[in-house]
C-alpha positions as CSV (number, residue, x, y, z in Angstrom):
1,M,-54.7,33.3,-138.4
2,A,-50.8,32.4,-136.1
3,S,-48.3,35.0,-135.4
4,F,-45.4,34.3,-137.6
5,F,-44.4,33.6,-134.5
6,E,-46.4,30.8,-133.7
7,Q,-46.4,29.1,-136.9
8,V,-42.9,29.2,-136.0
9,W,-43.3,27.5,-132.5
10,Y,-46.0,24.4,-134.8
11,L,-43.1,24.0,-137.4
12,V,-40.7,23.3,-135.6
13,A,-42.4,20.9,-133.3
14,K,-43.3,19.4,-136.4
15,I,-39.0,18.6,-137.2
16,P,-38.0,14.3,-135.7
17,C,-35.6,13.9,-133.1
18,G,-32.5,13.5,-134.6
19,K,-32.8,15.3,-137.6
20,V,-32.5,19.0,-137.8
21,A,-33.8,21.8,-139.6
22,T,-31.9,25.6,-140.5
23,Y,-32.7,28.8,-140.1
24,G,-34.1,29.6,-143.6
25,Q,-35.5,26.0,-144.2
26,I,-38.1,27.1,-141.8
27,A,-38.5,31.1,-143.2
28,Y,-38.6,29.2,-146.4
29,L,-41.1,26.9,-145.4
30,L,-43.4,29.5,-143.7
31,G,-43.4,31.7,-147.0
32,N,-41.1,34.5,-146.3
33,P,-37.5,33.2,-147.0
34,R,-35.8,36.2,-145.7
35,A,-37.6,35.7,-142.1
36,A,-34.2,33.5,-141.3
37,R,-33.1,35.8,-138.1
38,T,-37.0,35.9,-137.3
39,V,-36.6,32.3,-137.3
40,G,-34.1,32.7,-134.5
41,W,-36.0,35.5,-132.7
42,A,-39.3,33.2,-132.8
43,L,-37.0,30.3,-131.4
44,H,-35.9,32.5,-128.5
45,G,-39.8,33.8,-127.4
46,I,-40.9,30.1,-127.2
47,P,-43.0,30.2,-124.0
48,D,-42.2,28.4,-121.0
49,D,-45.6,25.9,-121.1
50,L,-44.7,25.2,-124.9
51,D,-42.5,22.3,-125.0
52,I,-40.7,23.1,-129.0
53,P,-37.8,21.6,-129.4
54,W,-36.0,24.1,-130.5
55,H,-32.3,22.5,-130.9
56,R,-33.2,20.9,-133.1
57,V,-32.6,24.3,-135.8
58,I,-29.6,25.4,-136.9
59,N,-27.8,27.7,-139.4
60,S,-27.1,26.9,-143.1
61,K,-24.3,26.0,-142.3
62,G,-24.8,22.8,-139.9
63,R,-23.1,24.3,-137.0
64,I,-25.2,25.3,-134.2
65,S,-26.0,29.2,-133.6
66,M,-26.0,30.8,-130.3
67,D,-24.3,34.2,-129.1
68,C,-27.8,35.4,-127.3
69,G,-25.9,35.0,-123.8
70,E,-28.4,33.6,-121.7
71,H,-28.1,30.2,-123.1
72,D,-25.4,27.7,-122.8
73,P,-24.6,26.4,-126.9
74,D,-23.1,23.9,-125.1
75,L,-26.2,22.8,-124.5
76,Q,-27.7,22.8,-128.0
77,R,-25.3,20.1,-129.6
78,L,-25.8,17.9,-126.0
79,L,-29.3,17.5,-126.7
80,L,-29.1,17.2,-130.5
81,E,-26.6,14.3,-129.9
82,G,-28.8,12.3,-127.8
83,E,-30.9,12.3,-130.1
84,G,-28.2,10.2,-132.3
85,V,-26.9,13.3,-134.6
86,E,-23.1,13.4,-134.6
87,F,-21.0,16.2,-135.4
88,V,-17.3,15.7,-136.7
89,N,-15.4,19.7,-137.2
90,D,-17.7,21.0,-135.0
91,R,-20.5,20.7,-138.1
92,I,-23.9,18.4,-138.3
93,D,-23.1,16.8,-142.1
94,L,-26.9,18.4,-143.1
95,V,-27.7,15.9,-146.7
96,R,-27.9,13.5,-143.4
97,Y,-29.7,14.9,-140.1
98,Q,-31.5,17.9,-142.6
99,W,-35.4,16.9,-142.1
100,R,-36.9,16.9,-145.6
101,P,-40.6,17.5,-145.4
102,V,-41.4,16.5,-148.7
103,D,-43.8,14.0,-148.2
104,E,-45.6,15.2,-144.7
105,N,-47.9,17.0,-143.9
106,L,-47.1,20.7,-143.0
107,N,-51.0,21.3,-142.0
108,L,-49.8,24.5,-140.8
109,S,-52.8,25.9,-138.4
110,P,-52.3,27.9,-135.2
111,L,-50.5,25.7,-131.5
112,D,-53.7,27.0,-130.6
113,E,-56.6,25.5,-133.2
114,K,-58.1,21.9,-133.3
115,E,-56.5,20.5,-136.0
116,P,-59.5,20.7,-139.4
117,Q,-61.9,17.7,-139.7
118,D,-62.3,16.2,-142.8
119,A,-65.3,17.8,-145.4
120,V,-67.8,15.1,-145.3
């Protein structure tokens, strides 16, 4: 079984370019709706060898939430703008840009396991 952090990384890796998700949304999709802050910790702890689009996760108000002191919040904005996400008054319109994975298969298997094969 993958750790909660690994599940966060796997799910965030599925957010398409030009879309965003909220910390709470990721927590909810993982079955732990009160773990939004833990999602933030997981993103802060992404190993260097994983290519996870951490910049696509924002707060529930459509704003960038970076207060760790290690990272420049302007970087996240630049990355999102580079993907076509627009900011109005430092906010992202969640109606327009929020990822809605309703029709997607979110197979939340761990990062280090292969995708399950169809049973014969």
